C-alpha positions in Angstrom: 121.9 125.1 51.2 123.0 124.8 47.6 124.4 121.3 46.9 126.9 121.0 44.1 125.8 118.4 41.6 128.9 118.5 39.4 132.1 120.4 38.8 133.5 120.3 35.3 135.7 122.5 33.1 135.7 125.1 36.0 131.9 125.3 36.1 130.0 124.4 39.2 126.4 123.1 38.7 124.1 123.4 41.7 120.6 124.4 42.8 119.4 126.7 45.5 116.9 125.4 48.0 113.5 127.1 48.3 113.3 128.2 44.7 110.6 127.4 42.2 109.5 123.8 41.6 110.3 123.8 37.9 113.5 121.7 37.5 116.5 123.9 36.8 120.2 124.1 37.3 122.5 127.1 38.2 126.0 127.2 36.7 128.6 129.3 38.5 132.2 130.2 37.6 134.1 133.1 39.2 131.7 136.1 39.3 129.4 134.7 36.5 126.2 132.7 36.9 123.6 131.3 34.6 120.4 129.4 35.1 119.0 126.7 32.8 115.6 125.2 32.8 115.7 121.4 32.6 112.1 121.0 31.6 110.1 120.8 29.4 113.3 121.4 27.3 116.8 122.5 28.3 116.8 126.2 27.9 118.8 129.2 29.1 116.7 131.1 31.7 119.1 133.9 32.5 122.8 134.7 32.2 124.9 137.1 34.3 128.3 137.5 32.9 129.1 134.5 30.8 130.2 135.0 27.2 128.4 133.5 24.2 131.2 130.9 23.9 130.8 130.0 27.6 127.1 129.6 27.2 127.6 127.3 24.3 130.0 125.1 26.3 127.7 125.1 29.4 124.7 124.3 27.2 126.5 121.2 25.9 127.3 120.1 29.5 123.7 120.7 30.7 122.4 118.7 27.7 124.9 115.9 28.4 124.0 115.6 32.1 120.4 116.8 31.9 118.7 113.6 33.0 121.2 113.3 35.9 120.5 116.9 36.9 116.7 116.2 36.8 117.1 113.2 39.1 119.4 115.1 41.5 117.0 118.1 41.6 114.0 115.8 42.3 115.9 114.0 45.0 117.0 117.2 46.7 113.5 118.8 46.5 111.8 115.6 47.4 109.7 115.0 44.3 109.5 112.2 41.9 111.4 112.7 38.6 108.2 112.5 36.5 106.2 115.1 38.6 
């Protein structure tokens, strides 16, 4: 199961269950996908198909909603936000 946390500007932000515990978010649009670490800092983990311009836009959105994504990740995985 991969709940959608947010949809904005054509991007879908979600996580995949049973992945690593480090907080992160996946961003999908069409055939492209990127993964961003949410801790200790917001950082691009990998990119499959997005242009540099797209990555800049996505990074701004991840930074804008980073705290919300951390809380949603923790709730979905069943851990406290400050773990």
